[in-house]
C-alpha positions in Angstrom: -144.6 199.7 -142.5 -142.1 200.0 -145.4 -138.4 199.4 -144.8 -139.0 196.9 -142.1 -135.5 195.4 -142.6 -134.0 198.8 -141.4 -136.6 199.4 -138.7 -136.0 196.0 -137.1 -132.4 197.0 -136.4 -133.1 200.7 -135.6 -134.0 200.4 -131.9 -137.8 200.7 -132.4 -138.7 197.6 -130.4 -140.3 196.0 -133.4 -140.9 192.3 -134.0 -141.8 190.2 -137.1 -142.6 186.5 -137.3 -139.4 185.7 -139.2 -136.4 187.6 -137.9 -135.2 188.1 -141.5 -136.7 188.2 -145.0 -139.5 187.6 -145.9 -140.4 188.6 -142.3 -144.0 187.4 -142.6 -145.8 184.1 -143.1 -147.2 183.6 -146.6 -150.9 184.3 -146.5 -152.0 183.9 -150.1 -150.6 183.6 -153.6 -150.6 186.5 -156.0 -151.1 185.1 -159.5 -151.9 186.3 -163.0 -155.5 185.8 -164.1 -155.5 185.1 -167.8 -158.7 185.6 -169.9 -158.8 182.3 -171.8 -161.8 183.5 -173.8 -159.6 186.0 -175.7 -156.8 185.7 -178.3 -153.9 185.2 -177.9 -154.4 184.2 -174.3 -156.5 181.2 -175.5 -153.3 179.8 -177.1 -151.3 177.6 -174.7 -148.1 178.5 -176.4 -148.7 182.2 -175.8 -149.4 181.6 -172.2 -146.2 179.6 -171.8 -144.2 182.3 -173.4 -145.8 184.8 -171.1 -144.9 182.7 -168.1 -141.3 182.4 -169.2 -141.2 186.2 -169.8 -142.2 187.4 -166.3 -139.3 188.4 -164.0 -140.8 187.6 -160.6 -137.4 188.0 -158.8 -137.4 191.6 -159.9 -140.8 192.1 -158.2 -139.7 190.4 -155.0 -136.5 192.4 -154.7 -137.3 195.8 -156.1 -141.0 196.2 -155.4 -141.2 194.4 -152.1 -137.6 194.7 -150.8 -137.7 190.9 -150.2 -140.7 191.1 -147.9 -142.3 188.5 -150.1 -140.9 185.4 -151.9 -141.4 184.1 -155.4 -144.2 181.5 -155.7 -143.6 177.9 -156.5 -144.7 177.1 -160.1 -147.7 175.3 -158.5 -148.6 178.4 -156.5 -149.2 176.3 -153.4 -148.3 178.2 -150.2 -145.2 177.2 -148.2 -147.6 175.9 -145.5 -148.6 173.3 -148.1 -145.1 172.3 -149.3 -145.7 168.6 -148.5 -148.4 168.5 -151.2 -146.1 169.7 -154.0 -145.2 166.9 -156.4 -141.6 167.9 -157.1 -141.3 165.4 -160.0 -144.2 167.2 -161.7 -142.7 170.6 -161.0 -139.3 169.5 -162.3 -140.9 168.2 -165.5 -143.5 171.0 -166.2 -142.7 174.0 -164.0 -141.9 177.3 -165.8 -139.6 180.0 -164.4 -138.2 183.2 -165.9 -136.3 182.6 -169.1 -136.6 185.4 -171.7 -134.7 183.5 -174.3 -137.1 180.6 -174.0 -140.0 183.0 -174.1 -138.9 184.3 -177.5 -138.2 180.8 -178.7 -141.7 179.6 -177.8 -143.3 182.6 -179.4 -141.4 182.1 -182.7 -142.1 178.4 -182.8 -145.9 179.1 -182.3 -145.9 181.6 -185.2 -145.9 184.9 -183.3 -143.7 187.3 -185.3 -142.9 191.0 -185.2 -144.3 191.7 -188.6 -144.1 195.5 -188.5 -140.8 195.7 -186.7 -142.0 197.7 -183.8 -140.5 195.4 -181.2 -143.7 193.5 -180.5 -145.0 190.3 -181.9 -148.3 190.2 -183.7 -151.1 187.6 -183.7 -150.8 184.8 -186.1 -153.2 186.6 -188.5 -151.0 189.7 -188.4 -153.2 191.8 -186.1 -151.6 193.7 -183.3 -151.4 192.4 -179.7 -152.0 195.1 -177.1 -153.0 193.7 -173.8 -154.0 195.5 -170.6 -152.9 194.2 -167.2 -155.3 195.5 -164.6 -154.8 196.1 -160.8 -156.8 198.4 -158.5 -155.8 202.0 -158.5 -154.1 202.9 -155.3 -152.7 199.5 -154.6 -149.2 200.8 -155.0 -147.3 197.5 -154.6 -149.5 195.8 -157.2 -149.2 198.9 -159.5 -145.5 198.6 -159.4 -145.6 194.9 -160.0 -147.8 195.4 -163.0 -145.3 197.9 -164.4 -142.5 195.4 -163.9 -144.5 192.6 -165.6 -145.2 195.0 -168.5 -141.5 195.8 -168.8 -140.3 192.2 -168.7 -143.0 191.1 -171.1 -142.1 193.9 -173.6 -138.5 192.7 -173.4 -139.5 189.4 -175.0 -141.8 191.1 -177.5 -145.2 190.9 -175.8 -147.0 194.2 -175.6 -148.6 194.5 -172.2 -149.6 197.9 -170.6 -150.4 198.3 -166.9 -153.8 199.8 -166.3 -155.3 201.0 -163.0 -159.1 201.1 -162.8 -160.8 201.8 -159.5 -161.5 198.7 -157.4 -165.1 198.4 -158.6 -164.0 198.6 -162.2 -161.2 196.0 -161.6 -163.7 193.7 -159.9 -166.4 194.2 -162.6 -163.9 193.3 -165.4 -162.9 190.1 -163.7 -166.4 189.0 -162.9 -167.7 189.7 -166.3 -164.7 188.3 -168.1 -163.9 191.5 -170.0 -160.3 191.8 -168.9 -157.1 190.6 -170.6 -154.8 190.0 -167.6 -155.2 190.8 -163.9 -153.3 190.2 -160.7 -155.4 188.3 -158.1 -154.8 186.7 -154.7 -158.0 185.5 -153.2 -157.1 181.9 -152.2 -155.8 182.2 -148.6 -154.3 179.9 -146.1 -156.6 177.2 -144.9 -156.5 173.8 -143.4 -156.5 172.2 -146.8 -155.1 173.1 -150.3 -158.6 172.2 -151.6 -159.6 175.8 -151.1 -156.8 176.8 -153.5 -157.8 174.4 -156.2 -161.5 175.1 -155.7 -160.8 178.7 -156.5 -158.5 178.0 -159.5 -160.8 175.3 -161.0 -164.1 176.8 -160.0 -166.6 174.9 -162.2 -169.7 177.0 -162.0 -168.6 179.2 -165.0 -172.0 180.8 -165.7 -172.3 181.8 -162.1 -169.0 183.6 -161.7 -170.4 187.1 -161.9 -172.7 186.5 -158.9 -170.8 183.9 -156.8 -167.4 185.4 -157.3 -166.2 181.8 -156.8 -162.9 182.1 -158.8 -161.6 180.9 -162.1 -162.0 184.4 -163.6 -160.1 183.3 -166.7 -163.0 180.8 -167.4 -160.8 177.7 -167.7 -163.0 174.8 -168.7 -161.7 171.3 -167.9 -164.2 168.6 -166.7 -161.3 166.4 -165.6 -159.9 169.1 -163.3 -163.3 169.9 -162.0 -163.9 166.2 -161.1 -160.6 166.0 -159.3 -161.4 169.0 -157.2 -164.6 167.3 -156.2 -162.7 164.2 -155.4 -160.2 166.2 -153.3 -163.1 167.7 -151.4 -164.3 164.1 -150.5 -160.8 163.0 -149.5 -160.0 163.0 -145.8 -157.3 165.5 -144.9 -155.8 162.9 -142.6 -155.2 160.6 -145.6 -152.0 162.3 -146.8 -151.3 159.7 -149.5 -154.7 160.1 -151.0 -154.5 163.9 -150.8 -151.2 163.9 -152.6 -152.4 161.6 -155.3 -155.3 163.8 -156.3 -153.3 167.0 -156.0 -150.5 165.6 -158.2 -153.0 165.1 -161.0 -154.3 168.7 -160.5 -150.7 170.0 -160.6 -150.1 168.2 -163.8 -153.1 169.7 -165.4 -152.3 173.2 -164.0 -148.7 173.2 -165.1 -149.6 171.7 -168.5 -152.4 174.1 -169.4 -151.4 177.2 -167.4 -154.9 178.6 -166.7 -153.2 181.1 -164.4 -149.5 182.0 -163.6 -148.4 182.0 -159.9 -146.2 185.1 -159.1 -145.3 185.6 -155.5 -146.6 185.0 -152.0 -148.3 187.9 -150.3 -147.4 188.2 -146.6 -149.6 187.8 -143.6 -148.5 191.3 -142.8 -147.6 191.6 -139.1 -145.3 194.0 -137.4 -145.5 194.1 -133.6 -144.2 196.4 -130.9 -142.5 194.8 -127.9 -142.7 198.0 -125.9 -145.7 196.9 -123.8 -146.2 193.2 -124.8 -143.8 190.4 -125.6 -143.9 186.7 -126.6 -145.5 187.5 -129.9 -145.7 184.6 -132.4 -142.3 183.7 -133.9 -140.6 181.2 -136.1 -137.8 180.8 -133.6 -137.6 177.4 -132.0 -139.1 177.3 -128.6 -141.5 180.2 -129.2 -145.2 180.0 -130.0 -146.0 179.5 -133.6 -149.6 180.9 -133.6 -150.7 183.0 -136.5 -149.9 186.7 -135.7 -152.9 188.4 -137.4 -156.6 188.5 -136.7 -158.1 189.5 -140.0 -159.6 187.3 -142.7 -160.8 184.6 -140.3 -157.4 184.0 -138.8 -159.0 184.1 -135.3 -160.1 180.6 -136.1 -156.6 179.4 -137.2 -154.7 179.8 -133.9 -154.7 183.7 -133.8 -157.0 183.5 -130.8 -154.2 181.5 -129.0 -151.8 184.4 -129.6 -153.7 186.4 -127.0 -153.2 183.8 -124.4 -149.4 183.8 -124.9 -148.7 187.5 -124.6 -146.8 188.8 -121.6 -146.9 192.3 -120.3 -143.7 194.2 -120.0 -143.1 195.6 -116.6 -143.0 199.3 -117.0 -140.5 201.5 -115.0 
């Protein structure tokens, strides 16, 4: 339900996992798919300028009313914070900086030749990119508009476009899109699932397997590291961190995609008839509060064993 911050204090007997913003556990990362097969997205400098030019804080506060939080530059979910190499993020991480975006564009040779407020390609041709999200996904549609606005402010012409879901999916699978918002790598017991999706190596099979890497990023070193991570025991934290640090260095150097925000594990519960719902509060149960997307297998089943009936008058 929208406006949860108001509803929680309105006497409606509602409960959320966190008592305050962002209210819900982060379930997956919303990021920007970038079609690396097309110009100017194939140019790293352009991708960096684009990353500097996106005002994620605006999306978090105005689109979601702080029901989500901005993603770490690596895109790793808060549940995986221990795997984030902070030294790599400090050195290579990109956050909103419109002045820097303009500086990077200018240094790379992108200029506003016809003085229409937008830079042109290095050969003088116009840049007119479409950012697609599924029609009817109102929060993503608003986010796409905000991305368009902040990109235009630094001279990058991006227009939000809303095909139906099948059209959106078809464009990603066939690699015919320019930019798209995506969020398919969900919480799991290992960040391998996240990197396997970003660095999916079966490029020719993407249209049929829907395995990820819709921007068609091709890096054999990254692919080999994902395979190595798959073979690393999750109990060997040092080994996991070592491989993931290398993947983060590649990701933040090459920007095959741009992390934006964390989508919530949407859960708003009524305490009228049942209490002891999962909660972040110390002393409460910390099971996952939702049952969709396979979360039954990730402690949600335990949620049912913890519920307590409210004695009715």
